[in-house]
Each structure stands twice: as structure tokens, then as C-alpha cells.
Backbone as CSV, one residue per row, in Angstrom:
resi,resn,N_x,N_y,N_z,CA_x,CA_y,CA_z,C_x,C_y,C_z
1,MET,0.838,-1.200,0.000,0.000,0.000,0.000,0.877,1.255,0.000
2,ALA,0.442,2.266,-0.736,1.180,3.526,-0.788,1.040,4.284,0.533
3,ASP,2.044,5.107,0.850,1.903,5.950,2.033,1.297,7.287,1.615
4,ILE,0.816,8.039,2.608,0.060,9.259,2.313,0.929,10.336,1.670
5,GLN,2.203,10.377,2.019,3.091,11.341,1.373,3.221,11.049,-0.120
6,ASN,3.348,9.769,-0.465,3.528,9.410,-1.863,2.289,9.733,-2.677
7,VAL,1.099,9.495,-2.098,-0.139,9.828,-2.810,-0.249,11.338,-2.990
8,LEU,0.055,12.095,-1.930,0.023,13.552,-2.040,1.037,14.030,-3.070
9,LEU,2.178,13.363,-3.140,3.198,13.728,-4.129,2.673,13.492,-5.545
10,GLN,1.982,12.374,-5.761,1.397,12.116,-7.084,0.389,13.196,-7.458
11,ILE,-0.398,13.643,-6.471,-1.366,14.721,-6.720,-0.619,16.009,-7.048
12,HIS,0.418,16.309,-6.270,1.238,17.492,-6.537,1.799,17.470,-7.955
13,HIS,2.352,16.355,-8.352,2.992,16.271,-9.663,1.973,16.350,-10.793
14,ARG,0.709,16.067,-10.495,-0.353,16.188,-11.502,-0.851,17.631,-11.610
15,ILE,-1.005,18.327,-10.475,-1.666,19.635,-10.524,-0.761,20.815,-10.165
16,ALA,0.307,20.593,-9.414,1.176,21.699,-8.993,2.508,21.132,-8.539
17,PRO,3.387,20.787,-9.480,4.604,20.035,-9.129,5.702,20.834,-8.455
18,THR,5.642,22.170,-8.512,6.746,22.972,-7.974,6.236,24.102,-7.085
19,THR,7.165,24.659,-6.322,6.880,25.849,-5.530,6.934,27.084,-6.430
20,LYS,6.620,28.237,-5.849,6.696,29.491,-6.606,8.126,29.762,-7.095
21,ARG,9.120,29.225,-6.389,10.521,29.415,-6.784,11.014,28.316,-7.717
22,GLY,10.130,27.385,-8.059,10.489,26.360,-9.027,11.078,25.094,-8.442
23,GLN,11.087,24.946,-7.123,11.625,23.730,-6.517,10.582,22.620,-6.592
24,ARG,10.991,21.443,-6.969,10.066,20.331,-7.163,9.820,19.608,-5.840
25,PHE,8.565,19.258,-5.579,8.199,18.578,-4.337,8.717,17.140,-4.322
26,GLN,8.986,16.648,-3.107,9.481,15.292,-2.904,8.808,14.683,-1.674
27,ASP,8.961,13.357,-1.497,8.507,12.722,-0.271,9.705,12.167,0.487
28,ILE,9.440,11.456,1.566,10.506,11.019,2.462,11.449,10.025,1.783
29,ASN,11.008,9.408,0.681,11.872,8.465,-0.034,13.050,9.152,-0.705
30,SER,12.998,10.495,-0.792,14.099,11.253,-1.403,15.063,11.815,-0.361
31,ALA,14.954,11.358,0.882,15.771,11.915,1.967,17.258,11.666,1.758
32,GLY,18.053,12.644,2.168,19.500,12.505,2.195,20.003,12.520,3.628
33,SER,21.205,12.038,3.851,21.757,11.928,5.207,22.467,13.214,5.632
34,ILE,22.446,13.439,6.941,23.164,14.559,7.556,24.287,13.997,8.419
35,THR,25.474,14.560,8.273,26.607,14.160,9.120,26.550,14.888,10.453
36,SER,26.356,16.218,10.385,26.352,17.008,11.624,25.714,18.365,11.371
37,THR,25.349,19.017,12.480,24.914,20.413,12.450,25.837,21.193,13.382
38,SER,26.166,22.418,13.001,27.160,23.189,13.743,26.556,23.859,14.971
39,ALA,27.433,24.301,15.864,27.021,25.054,17.051,26.998,26.550,16.765
40,ALA,26.885,26.917,15.509,26.873,28.326,15.110,25.449,28.782,14.822
41,SER,25.267,30.093,14.687,23.994,30.668,14.274,24.246,31.593,13.087
42,PRO,23.690,31.347,11.912,22.760,30.253,11.628,23.444,28.882,11.641
43,ILE,22.637,27.848,11.799,23.147,26.481,11.836,23.676,26.087,10.456
44,VAL,24.844,25.480,10.445,25.420,24.944,9.211,25.267,23.423,9.231
45,VAL,24.695,22.886,8.156,24.456,21.449,8.020,25.505,20.870,7.083
46,THR,26.129,19.770,7.525,27.113,19.071,6.696,26.543,17.720,6.283
47,THR,26.684,17.389,5.015,26.170,16.130,4.487,27.316,15.289,3.939
48,PRO,27.193,13.956,3.977,28.286,13.105,3.492,28.393,13.070,1.970
49,ALA,27.324,13.454,1.291,27.324,13.482,-0.177,26.721,14.807,-0.629
50,ALA,26.847,15.115,-1.901,26.311,16.369,-2.433,24.815,16.470,-2.131
51,HIS,24.407,17.588,-1.549,23.010,17.737,-1.113,22.080,18.184,-2.237
52,GLY,22.588,18.813,-3.272,21.768,19.193,-4.417,20.874,20.398,-4.206
53,LEU,21.019,21.102,-3.093,20.176,22.269,-2.804,20.834,23.536,-3.337
54,LYS,19.991,24.520,-3.684,20.469,25.824,-4.120,20.077,26.863,-3.080
55,THR,20.737,27.977,-3.064,20.352,29.085,-2.189,18.920,29.501,-2.513
56,GLY,18.104,29.595,-1.466,16.696,29.933,-1.642,15.775,28.737,-1.654
57,ASP,16.337,27.522,-1.764,15.524,26.309,-1.669,15.041,26.113,-0.237
58,VAL,14.030,25.258,-0.082,13.582,24.887,1.261,13.920,23.427,1.513
59,ALA,14.126,23.081,2.785,14.445,21.705,3.171,13.749,21.376,4.477
60,PHE,13.352,20.127,4.605,12.740,19.596,5.822,13.765,18.702,6.496
61,LEU,14.116,18.995,7.766,15.127,18.237,8.511,14.461,17.449,9.630
62,TYR,14.960,16.257,9.892,14.400,15.436,10.967,15.453,14.458,11.483
63,GLY,15.241,13.977,12.697,16.102,12.939,13.270,17.444,13.406,13.760
64,ILE,17.645,14.729,13.905,18.930,15.241,14.389,18.952,15.151,15.907
65,THR,19.979,14.554,16.444,20.093,14.420,17.891,20.838,15.615,18.488
66,THR,20.582,15.895,19.720,21.186,16.987,20.506,20.689,18.347,20.025
67,ASP,21.022,18.690,18.788,20.632,19.997,18.240,19.226,19.891,17.635
68,THR,18.261,19.569,18.495,16.916,19.259,18.003,16.176,20.480,17.456
69,VAL,16.656,21.697,17.743,15.996,22.886,17.205,16.093,22.929,15.677
70,ALA,16.996,22.142,15.117,17.137,22.108,13.656,16.062,21.249,13.001
71,ASN,15.411,20.396,13.782,14.378,19.527,13.229,13.116,20.322,12.901
72,ASN,12.478,19.974,11.816,11.240,20.644,11.408,10.012,19.888,11.906
73,ASP,8.923,20.615,12.052,7.631,20.037,12.390,6.564,20.973,11.851
74,VAL,5.296,20.733,12.235,4.205,21.522,11.653,4.299,23.000,12.019
75,SER,4.924,23.330,13.168,5.059,24.736,13.561,6.200,25.428,12.818
76,ASN,7.161,24.659,12.330,8.271,25.181,11.539,8.515,24.183,10.409
77,PRO,7.682,24.226,9.364,7.646,23.136,8.387,8.818,23.051,7.432
78,ALA,9.629,24.079,7.347,10.767,24.018,6.413,11.744,25.133,6.734
79,TRP,13.005,24.900,6.404,14.032,25.938,6.455,14.315,26.417,5.039
80,THR,14.467,27.717,4.874,15.054,28.232,3.650,16.566,28.159,3.823
81,VAL,17.261,27.661,2.809,18.680,27.373,2.976,19.539,28.295,2.107
82,THR,20.792,28.434,2.538,21.826,29.087,1.745,22.899,28.053,1.446
83,LYS,23.177,27.816,0.164,24.209,26.847,-0.204,25.583,27.435,0.092
84,LEU,26.398,26.694,0.823,27.774,27.111,1.123,28.757,26.363,0.223
85,THR,28.656,25.048,0.246,29.447,24.198,-0.646,28.540,23.071,-1.112
86,SER,29.085,22.141,-1.888,28.262,21.030,-2.370,27.810,20.109,-1.242
87,THR,28.508,20.172,-0.091,28.138,19.304,1.035,27.799,20.090,2.309
88,THR,27.617,21.388,2.200,27.204,22.175,3.365,26.170,23.217,2.936
89,PHE,25.236,23.475,3.843,24.285,24.567,3.645,23.878,25.095,5.021
90,SER,23.474,26.349,5.080,23.041,26.940,6.343,21.533,27.127,6.334
91,LEU,20.967,27.183,7.537,19.525,27.327,7.713,19.223,28.779,8.055
92,ASP,18.642,29.493,7.117,18.426,30.925,7.285,17.586,31.218,8.540
93,GLY,18.067,32.142,9.360,17.324,32.582,10.536,17.363,31.640,11.713
94,SER,18.180,30.581,11.647,18.218,29.592,12.729,19.180,30.008,13.833
95,THR,18.916,29.510,15.035,19.785,29.714,16.190,20.186,28.351,16.722
96,SER,21.446,28.094,16.845,21.932,26.770,17.217,21.496,26.367,18.617
97,GLY,21.258,25.057,18.741,20.998,24.476,20.053,22.207,23.764,20.593
98,GLY,23.384,24.028,20.035,24.609,23.438,20.559,25.291,22.471,19.629
99,GLY,24.750,22.267,18.443,25.363,21.325,17.504,24.797,19.933,17.685
100,GLY,24.760,19.174,16.617,24.205,17.827,16.702,24.785,16.920,15.648
101,THR,24.363,15.655,15.694,24.860,14.656,14.745,23.690,13.880,14.155
102,GLY,23.970,13.263,12.995,22.982,12.393,12.373,21.781,13.154,11.841
103,GLY,20.770,12.397,11.460,19.556,12.970,10.927,19.496,12.912,9.418
104,SER,18.417,13.475,8.869,18.188,13.436,7.431,17.530,14.736,6.977
105,PHE,17.519,14.951,5.675,16.849,16.122,5.118,16.149,15.731,3.822
106,VAL,15.073,16.452,3.527,14.359,16.286,2.261,14.198,17.668,1.652
107,GLY,14.600,17.823,0.425,14.381,19.086,-0.262,12.922,19.239,-0.636
108,CYS,12.217,20.208,0.003,10.825,20.506,-0.335,9.905,19.298,-0.140
109,LEU,9.796,18.838,1.100,8.872,17.756,1.435,7.439,18.205,1.160
110,VAL,6.619,17.308,0.602,5.212,17.652,0.383,4.583,18.083,1.717
111,GLY,3.758,19.124,1.668,3.115,19.625,2.875,3.918,20.661,3.616
112,SER,5.181,20.883,3.208,6.029,21.828,3.922,6.050,23.208,3.282
113,GLU,5.505,23.323,2.065,5.617,24.577,1.326,4.443,24.715,0.365
114,ASP,4.024,25.959,0.101,2.976,26.207,-0.887,3.493,25.884,-2.283
115,SER,2.571,25.514,-3.161,2.948,25.230,-4.546,2.878,26.505,-5.377
116,SER,3.166,26.361,-6.643,3.099,27.501,-7.548,1.667,27.974,-7.768
117,ARG,0.687,27.101,-7.463,-0.720,27.442,-7.696,-1.546,27.528,-6.421
118,LEU,-1.277,26.633,-5.466,-2.168,26.466,-4.325,-1.371,26.414,-3.025
119,THR,-2.032,26.785,-1.929,-1.381,26.663,-0.629,-1.272,25.192,-0.251
120,ARG,-0.352,24.886,0.640,-0.171,23.492,1.061,-1.437,22.946,1.717
121,GLN,-2.162,23.801,2.482,-3.397,23.348,3.121,-4.474,23.082,2.079
122,ARG,-4.544,23.906,1.047,-5.568,23.712,0.012,-5.335,22.401,-0.735
123,ILE,-4.102,22.084,-1.034,-3.827,20.822,-1.730,-4.169,19.638,-0.828
124,LEU,-3.889,19.758,0.459,-4.255,18.690,1.387,-5.771,18.565,1.476
125,ASP,-6.497,19.689,1.480,-7.966,19.647,1.492,-8.497,18.935,0.245
126,ILE,-7.885,19.196,-0.904,-8.290,18.537,-2.147,-8.057,17.037,-2.041
127,TYR,-6.921,16.645,-1.483,-6.623,15.223,-1.263,-7.703,14.582,-0.391
128,ASN,-8.043,15.225,0.726,-9.061,14.687,1.621,-10.422,14.596,0.946
129,ASP,-10.791,15.618,0.158,-12.074,15.592,-0.542,-12.110,14.482,-1.587
130,ALA,-10.989,14.257,-2.262,-10.919,13.179,-3.246,-11.089,11.821,-2.564
131,ARG,-10.490,11.656,-1.406,-10.629,10.406,-0.654,-12.082,10.178,-0.260
132,ARG,-12.741,11.224,0.225,-14.146,11.091,0.628,-15.021,10.728,-0.566
133,ALA,-14.797,11.395,-1.699,-15.597,11.113,-2.887,-15.390,9.671,-3.355
134,TYR,-14.148,9.220,-3.315,-13.839,7.845,-3.729,-14.565,6.830,-2.844
135,VAL,-14.425,6.974,-1.523,-15.015,5.997,-0.604,-16.535,6.022,-0.692
136,ARG,-17.125,7.213,-0.724,-18.580,7.310,-0.830,-19.071,6.634,-2.107
137,SER,-18.356,6.795,-3.201,-18.760,6.196,-4.464,-18.620,4.678,-4.439
138,VAL,-17.570,4.168,-3.810,-17.423,2.719,-3.672,-18.635,2.140,-2.943
139,ILE,-19.031,2.810,-1.856,-20.163,2.333,-1.058,-21.452,2.323,-1.885
140,GLU,-21.632,3.362,-2.705,-22.892,3.524,-3.429,-22.936,2.785,-4.761
141,VAL,-21.775,2.554,-5.390,-21.758,2.008,-6.748,-21.522,0.506,-6.781
142,LEU,-20.588,0.023,-5.975,-20.180,-1.368,-6.097,-21.038,-2.290,-5.235
143,PRO,-21.221,-3.532,-5.662,-21.916,-4.512,-4.824,-21.230,-4.641,-3.466
144,GLU,-21.998,-5.007,-2.466,-21.481,-4.993,-1.096,-20.225,-5.834,-0.934
145,HIS,-20.194,-7.019,-1.545,-19.025,-7.876,-1.355,-17.783,-7.281,-2.009
146,VAL,-17.966,-6.554,-3.129,-16.838,-5.904,-3.787,-16.399,-4.679,-2.976
147,ALA,-17.386,-3.911,-2.494,-17.069,-2.726,-1.691,-16.303,-3.112,-0.428
148,SER,-16.712,-4.187,0.225,-16.042,-4.619,1.453,-14.594,-4.991,1.190
149,ARG,-14.359,-5.665,0.061,-12.986,-6.045,-0.290,-12.158,-4.818,-0.672
150,THR,-12.768,-3.899,-1.416,-12.068,-2.711,-1.882,-11.729,-1.770,-0.739
151,LEU,-12.613,-1.681,0.251,-12.450,-0.706,1.332,-11.929,-1.317,2.626
152,SER,-11.303,-2.480,2.539,-10.815,-3.112,3.766,-9.846,-2.217,4.522
153,GLY,-9.146,-1.348,3.803,-8.182,-0.458,4.451,-8.792,0.727,5.158
154,VAL,-10.100,0.958,4.968,-10.741,2.081,5.653,-11.884,1.611,6.539
155,LEU,-11.836,0.348,6.943,-12.815,-0.185,7.885,-12.399,0.201,9.297
156,GLU,-13.251,0.934,9.987,-12.960,1.401,11.336,-13.857,0.693,12.341
157,LYS,-13.533,0.798,13.622,-14.310,0.127,14.657,-14.349,0.980,15.918
158,VAL,-15.539,1.157,16.452,-15.720,1.802,17.752,-16.323,0.761,18.679
159,SER,-15.648,0.454,19.756,-16.099,-0.638,20.631,-16.783,-0.150,21.900
160,ASN,-16.930,1.165,22.052,-17.550,1.687,23.278,-18.659,2.682,22.977
161,LEU,-19.372,2.461,21.869,-20.482,3.343,21.506,-21.600,3.205,22.540
162,THR,-22.131,4.316,23.018,-23.223,4.285,23.991,-24.327,5.246,23.580
163,PHE,-25.548,4.946,24.007,-26.708,5.800,23.761,-27.062,6.557,25.030
164,THR,-27.388,7.822,24.879,-27.887,8.657,25.957,-29.190,9.286,25.489
165,SER,-30.268,9.034,26.240,-31.605,9.508,25.838,-31.938,9.055,24.420
166,GLY,-31.514,7.836,24.079,-31.855,7.259,22.788,-31.006,7.723,21.627
167,VAL,-29.909,8.472,21.905,-29.077,9.017,20.831,-27.613,8.679,21.088
168,ALA,-26.900,8.251,20.035,-25.463,8.009,20.116,-24.776,8.822,19.031
169,ALA,-23.708,9.524,19.406,-22.966,10.339,18.432,-22.138,9.446,17.523
170,LEU,-22.184,9.721,16.227,-21.353,8.989,15.276,-19.909,9.479,15.371
171,PRO,-18.943,8.600,15.139,-17.536,9.012,15.253,-17.122,9.939,14.119
172,VAL,-16.097,10.725,14.372,-15.533,11.588,13.336,-15.062,10.723,12.160
173,GLY,-15.408,11.123,10.954,-15.007,10.375,9.773,-15.980,9.303,9.345
174,TYR,-17.082,9.150,10.086,-18.075,8.125,9.754,-18.637,8.363,8.355
175,MET,-18.790,7.275,7.576,-19.387,7.389,6.249,-20.528,6.400,6.049
176,SER,-20.349,5.163,6.465,-21.393,4.163,6.263,-21.190,2.998,7.221
177,THR,-22.281,2.520,7.798,-22.197,1.397,8.728,-21.922,0.093,8.002
178,VAL,-21.043,-0.690,8.560,-20.837,-2.058,8.111,-21.625,-2.999,9.013
179,LEU,-21.510,-2.782,10.330,-22.221,-3.636,11.281,-22.320,-2.934,12.629
180,LEU,-23.516,-2.952,13.221,-23.727,-2.464,14.582,-24.276,-3.615,15.397
181,THR,-23.602,-3.936,16.498,-24.051,-5.016,17.372,-24.043,-4.546,18.822
182,ASP,-24.814,-5.261,19.666,-24.730,-4.986,21.092,-23.617,-5.834,21.694
183,SER,-23.455,-5.763,23.010,-22.338,-6.463,23.656,-22.472,-7.975,23.584
184,SER,-23.687,-8.461,23.230,-23.911,-9.909,23.087,-23.840,-10.347,21.629
185,SER,-23.363,-9.448,20.767,-23.185,-9.721,19.330,-24.500,-9.843,18.576
186,ASN,-25.572,-9.287,19.118,-26.839,-9.245,18.396,-26.832,-8.077,17.412
187,ASP,-27.248,-8.331,16.187,-27.242,-7.289,15.164,-28.306,-6.231,15.427
188,ILE,-27.946,-4.980,15.137,-28.886,-3.862,15.175,-28.824,-3.186,13.813
189,GLN,-29.931,-3.140,13.117,-29.963,-2.530,11.797,-29.825,-1.011,11.901
190,VAL,-29.043,-0.431,10.981,-28.915,1.024,10.892,-29.617,1.459,9.611
191,ILE,-30.661,2.291,9.764,-31.503,2.691,8.644,-31.317,4.178,8.368
192,PRO,-30.888,4.563,7.166,-30.830,5.991,6.835,-32.215,6.610,6.890
193,SER,-32.290,7.892,7.248,-33.578,8.574,7.359,-34.373,8.475,6.069
194,SER,-33.684,8.533,4.926,-34.366,8.500,3.637,-35.056,7.169,3.364
195,MET,-34.643,6.114,4.087,-35.200,4.779,3.867,-36.242,4.400,4.909
196,LEU,-36.463,5.263,5.894,-37.267,4.874,7.058,-38.695,4.510,6.678
197,ASN,-39.296,5.250,5.755,-40.687,4.965,5.384,-40.848,3.598,4.740
198,ARG,-39.774,3.072,4.183,-39.856,1.766,3.518,-39.739,0.604,4.499
199,VAL,-39.370,0.892,5.728,-39.140,-0.189,6.692,-39.969,0.019,7.955
200,LYS,-41.135,0.619,7.811,-41.987,0.858,8.974,-42.405,-0.450,9.648
201,ASP,-42.410,-1.543,8.884,-42.775,-2.821,9.482,-41.810,-3.232,10.574
202,LEU,-40.596,-2.688,10.559,-39.644,-3.016,11.618,-40.157,-2.557,12.972
203,GLU,-40.845,-1.420,12.981,-41.364,-0.918,14.248,-42.431,-1.856,14.798
204,SER,-43.326,-2.312,13.916,-44.400,-3.180,14.399,-43.869,-4.523,14.870
205,LEU,-42.756,-4.951,14.278,-42.159,-6.224,14.689,-41.175,-6.053,15.842
206,THR,-40.931,-4.814,16.207,-39.957,-4.463,17.260,-38.591,-5.092,17.024
207,LEU,-38.165,-5.161,15.761,-36.817,-5.622,15.476,-35.832,-4.508,15.811
208,PRO,-34.686,-4.850,16.366,-33.726,-3.807,16.749,-33.231,-3.008,15.544
209,PHE,-33.480,-1.723,15.528,-32.918,-0.858,14.503,-32.810,0.556,15.048
210,VAL,-31.897,1.312,14.460,-31.739,2.720,14.802,-31.731,3.517,13.502
211,GLU,-32.057,4.785,13.605,-32.093,5.662,12.445,-30.822,6.501,12.392
212,GLU,-30.226,6.571,11.211,-29.058,7.423,11.016,-29.554,8.838,10.715
213,GLN,-29.241,9.768,11.610,-29.695,11.149,11.469,-28.495,12.090,11.516
214,GLY,-27.964,12.425,10.359,-26.843,13.363,10.314,-25.623,12.817,11.025
215,VAL,-25.310,13.381,12.190,-24.106,12.982,12.920,-24.418,12.079,14.107
216,SER,-25.602,11.461,14.114,-25.961,10.614,15.251,-26.816,9.443,14.809
217,LEU,-26.867,8.441,15.672,-27.792,7.330,15.544,-28.888,7.531,16.585
218,THR,-30.151,7.351,16.199,-31.274,7.630,17.099,-32.182,6.416,17.187
219,ALA,-32.496,5.994,18.400,-33.420,4.895,18.603,-34.843,5.396,18.395
220,PRO,-35.702,4.627,17.711,-37.081,5.067,17.476,-37.806,5.350,18.791
221,SER,-38.606,6.391,18.788,-39.332,6.795,19.982,-40.257,5.684,20.464
222,GLY,-40.221,5.416,21.775,-41.129,4.442,22.360,-40.598,3.030,22.402
223,LEU,-39.503,2.747,21.689,-38.952,1.396,21.708,-37.796,1.334,22.700
224,THR,-37.686,0.226,23.392,-36.747,0.150,24.521,-35.640,-0.873,24.325
225,TYR,-35.436,-1.364,23.092,-34.404,-2.389,22.908,-33.013,-1.803,22.763
226,ILE,-32.867,-0.467,22.853,-31.549,0.164,22.831,-31.330,0.797,24.203
227,PRO,-30.861,0.024,25.179,-30.707,0.574,26.532,-29.667,1.682,26.582
228,ASN,-29.966,2.741,27.308,-28.996,3.808,27.514,-27.844,3.302,28.374
229,GLY,-26.650,3.773,28.066,-25.495,3.439,28.887,-24.860,2.112,28.563
230,SER,-25.521,1.273,27.775,-24.915,0.001,27.408,-23.840,0.223,26.344
231,THR,-22.995,-0.789,26.158,-21.904,-0.681,25.192,-22.285,-1.367,23.891
232,TYR,-22.045,-0.672,22.782,-22.321,-1.203,21.455,-21.044,-1.143,20.624
233,ILE,-20.986,-2.015,19.622,-19.817,-2.076,18.755,-20.244,-1.659,17.349
234,LEU,-19.610,-0.613,16.836,-19.934,-0.092,15.513,-18.739,-0.294,14.591
235,ARG,-18.946,-1.068,13.542,-17.940,-1.197,12.489,-18.437,-0.376,11.303
236,TYR,-17.576,0.482,10.790,-18.045,1.420,9.774,-16.917,1.776,8.808
237,TYR,-17.305,2.246,7.635,-16.347,2.818,6.708,-16.155,4.281,7.089
238,GLY,-14.933,4.679,7.210,-14.681,6.052,7.610,-13.400,6.592,7.011
239,ILE,-13.423,7.870,6.720,-12.242,8.576,6.244,-12.009,9.752,7.178
240,VAL,-10.991,9.663,8.001,-10.627,10.779,8.876,-9.670,11.682,8.099
241,PRO,-9.990,12.965,7.965,-9.119,13.849,7.167,-7.700,13.892,7.715
242,TYR,-6.730,13.881,6.807,-5.344,14.038,7.203,-5.062,15.508,7.501
243,SER,-4.188,15.748,8.468,-3.745,17.099,8.789,-2.313,17.276,8.300
244,LEU,-1.845,18.516,8.309,-0.457,18.760,7.908,0.525,18.040,8.830
245,SER,0.181,17.907,10.107,1.085,17.194,11.017,1.169,15.711,10.665
246,ASP,0.101,15.148,10.067,0.147,13.753,9.604,1.101,13.603,8.425
247,ILE,1.162,14.642,7.593,2.006,14.600,6.399,3.467,14.857,6.750
248,LEU,3.697,15.818,7.660,5.073,16.231,7.981,5.678,15.297,9.026
249,THR,6.023,14.113,8.610,6.570,13.105,9.504,7.558,12.244,8.743
250,ASP,8.509,11.691,9.453,9.479,10.811,8.803,8.962,9.379,8.699
251,VAL,7.786,9.097,9.301,7.160,7.775,9.166,5.706,8.006,8.744
252,PRO,5.473,8.245,7.454,4.117,8.572,7.012,3.161,7.399,7.146
253,ALA,1.885,7.716,7.417,0.854,6.686,7.539,0.602,6.029,6.182
254,THR,0.055,4.831,6.224,-0.294,4.111,5.003,-1.691,4.513,4.549
255,GLU,-1.837,4.808,3.280,-3.147,5.143,2.723,-4.011,3.892,2.655
256,GLY,-5.247,3.973,3.172,-6.125,2.806,3.208,-6.666,2.400,1.855
257,ILE,-6.664,3.299,0.883,-7.160,2.989,-0.454,-6.104,2.185,-1.206
258,ARG,-6.521,1.105,-1.816,-5.535,0.199,-2.406,-4.855,0.821,-3.616
259,ASP,-3.649,0.348,-3.881,-2.780,0.959,-4.882,-3.422,1.052,-6.263
260,GLY,-4.170,0.015,-6.652,-4.743,-0.001,-7.988,-5.729,1.123,-8.255
261,ASP,-6.276,1.712,-7.189,-7.255,2.788,-7.348,-6.675,4.167,-7.052
262,ILE,-5.396,4.237,-6.711,-4.769,5.541,-6.468,-4.851,6.449,-7.698
263,PRO,-4.685,5.918,-8.947,-4.858,6.799,-10.104,-6.229,7.468,-10.157
264,PHE,-7.287,6.770,-9.689,-8.607,7.397,-9.616,-8.576,8.574,-8.655
265,LEU,-7.919,8.359,-7.517,-7.825,9.407,-6.499,-7.125,10.640,-7.073
266,VAL,-6.062,10.419,-7.813,-5.316,11.526,-8.409,-6.164,12.253,-9.451
267,GLU,-6.919,11.492,-10.250,-7.772,12.116,-11.267,-8.882,12.939,-10.626
268,ILE,-9.474,12.430,-9.555,-10.520,13.182,-8.848,-9.931,14.456,-8.245
269,ALA,-8.745,14.337,-7.642,-8.087,15.510,-7.064,-7.789,16.550,-8.126
270,ASP,-7.337,16.106,-9.286,-7.051,17.017,-10.394,-8.310,17.792,-10.777
271,ALA,-9.433,17.077,-10.880,-10.692,17.731,-11.238,-11.128,18.729,-10.164
272,LEU,-10.969,18.368,-8.906,-11.318,19.277,-7.809,-10.445,20.529,-7.842
273,SER,-9.185,20.370,-8.193,-8.272,21.516,-8.231,-8.646,22.498,-9.338
274,ARG,-9.371,22.014,-10.327,-9.789,22.871,-11.435,-11.198,23.421,-11.249
275,GLY,-11.736,23.265,-10.022,-13.010,23.898,-9.696,-14.216,22.985,-9.688
276,LEU,-14.024,21.686,-9.888,-15.151,20.765,-9.850,-15.758,20.754,-8.446
277,ALA,-17.083,20.855,-8.357,-17.764,20.816,-7.064,-17.715,19.396,-6.493
278,TYR,-17.880,19.293,-5.167,-17.766,17.984,-4.527,-18.809,17.011,-5.070
279,ASN,-20.053,17.459,-5.249,-21.086,16.568,-5.777,-20.735,16.074,-7.174
280,GLU,-20.100,16.939,-7.966,-19.651,16.529,-9.295,-18.484,15.553,-9.196
281,ALA,-17.660,15.735,-8.167,-16.560,14.795,-7.937,-17.095,13.410,-7.588
282,LEU,-18.191,13.368,-6.847,-18.836,12.084,-6.559,-19.260,11.395,-7.846
283,SER,-19.829,12.165,-8.765,-20.255,11.594,-10.048,-19.062,11.087,-10.838
284,LEU,-17.972,11.843,-10.827,-16.761,11.409,-11.528,-16.225,10.119,-10.921
285,ALA,-16.158,10.069,-9.597,-15.670,8.864,-8.927,-16.549,7.665,-9.258
286,SER,-17.859,7.869,-9.267,-18.784,6.778,-9.588,-18.575,6.287,-11.016
287,LYS,-18.342,7.220,-11.925,-18.094,6.852,-13.322,-16.810,6.037,-13.454
288,LEU,-15.740,6.476,-12.780,-14.466,5.769,-12.848,-14.594,4.365,-12.269
289,LEU,-15.229,4.263,-11.104,-15.382,2.960,-10.454,-16.316,2.056,-11.218
290,GLY,-17.418,2.644,-11.721,-18.369,1.845,-12.492,-17.732,1.277,-13.748
291,GLY,-16.893,2.080,-14.415,-16.202,1.608,-15.602,-15.243,0.474,-15.284
292,LYS,-14.525,0.605,-14.172,-13.576,-0.437,-13.785,-14.307,-1.720,-13.438
293,TYR,-15.404,-1.614,-12.682,-16.144,-2.810,-12.279,-16.778,-3.495,-13.490
294,ALA,-17.292,-2.662,-14.420,-17.965,-3.229,-15.595,-16.985,-4.030,-16.444
295,THR,-15.730,-3.566,-16.523,-14.742,-4.280,-17.352,-14.343,-5.616,-16.760
296,LYS,-14.674,-5.839,-15.483,-14.315,-7.103,-14.832,-15.426,-8.164,-14.931
297,GLN,-16.565,-7.742,-15.497,-17.675,-8.695,-15.578,-17.546,-9.583,-16.810
């Protein structure tokens, strides 16, 4: 499975491959090694091999011991550098923490700098919207057994869901229920509000079900088979939006969407970057997935 930096990099290279200064974005796989950082201000970084950076480029540093102020994070996502020699560069505006050893650097890590067209946050928002459109379309377009196999990487679980006054809050990132059970593993049907009129017989039969209402699950009025305070287990498809701090890491998370469908994600992101509305992105995702599924029949 691809990691989130690599997917974001593919999106960058499709819609905005460089910064305003022309530096090309990279992911952690392009990291170079650091030999040491100096005890001077600004900090001078020495590398064992040619670093390839130019004056005015940005770099993301991580893993430096002792002189940890040289390491980047979401609050200081990149250093602008001055090239000194082929194996040394200084970090503009830095103040030494006493010198350090080891570590790595990446020239223009994705998420650390704005692109030539869009801010780093906007590109990340497009990535998240593309992921949501993809997952929602899988749920709505593909047969259940295919959707379950395709979305195995985004199957989430809440094991301590509780109802208060007949209402339970849905978790952040919730998209669609896979299974809701009580602590004894008895199934509880989850019915979208739009489908409720078609299943009114459930009320007369008193079969366990709850209604999905926006950001909550609600037990039907007057029915008592959903005890308050009890523990329920909710398995669901969910996409939790990535933040810049998730991207700016030396150990990026794995993207739950399988590799074969990453090109769809990139195409949806490209369309969103050109002004496509989210509802239209859903239609595009459905078309892409429907075409792929149809060719397998």
C-alpha cells in the first residue's frame, strides 16, 4: 500500500509540481543523510554526499540528535537554505541548540511549502475531498461484497459506543455502517432517514434498529431495545481527514485505499483543483469505479 506522502506527491505532480521558486516537491523516499549540524547561528548542516540544494531552496530536517531545534515540524515546516558548498548549507534565521549529529533532510517535502498554484493546506484539502468522494462512491456504486474487499483499508471500529436519551454520536469520519451489534453480538440494523418509510414494518415487529440522522444514531421513539449506557460495537467505513502534522513526519501513515485505485484518487483531485464541485466529484468517482467494475464482468 502507498503511504500518504507518496499519494500527495502524485497529486502534486499532476496539478502543482513545484513551488513558486520552481523547486520540485518530494517525499521522504528522497531523503538525504546529515553528518552534523554546527554550534553556530545560523546552523550549518554538513552532508556526506552532495546535497543538491540551491540558495533559496527549502528543506525539511528530521532525526537530528542533541541539536533538536534544527528539526522541522508543523510549527516550523521548512528551512530556507543558503548553499555554502556542495556538502554544506546553512539554515536561514536559525539559532543553534549546541550542535548535533545524524539525521536526514528532504528538499521541499510535500506539505512543507505552498505550490506555484495552491497553498499546502488547500492541496491537502483537495486530497481529503478526493478520498471522501472515492469511498462514498465505492459504497454507493459497487456490490457490497466488492465494496467490502475494496475498502478493507478504511474499515474502522468503535467498541464503546453508547446511547444517551436514545441518541449516540457517530464518530468523526463516519461514512457508512458495516455492522452495529450490542455487547452480546446481536445485530442492530442502521436505517438511513431516507429509507425509514420503507421499513416501517420493523417498528411493528420491534426488530432492533436505529435511524441514522446526520451525525448521530437515534433509537425510534417508544422502543426500549436500545438501553442507555450500554456498550455497542460499531464497524463502519470512515475517512478521517489528514492534517499537515500527519504529512510532515518521517514515518508517514499508510493510505487505506488500495494501490490499484490511487490513479482514480489523483484524477478526482485534479478535477477538484480545477473547480469541480464535490457533488460533481462524486459523479466522476462513480463513473471511474463503475467503468472499472464493468470491465471485470
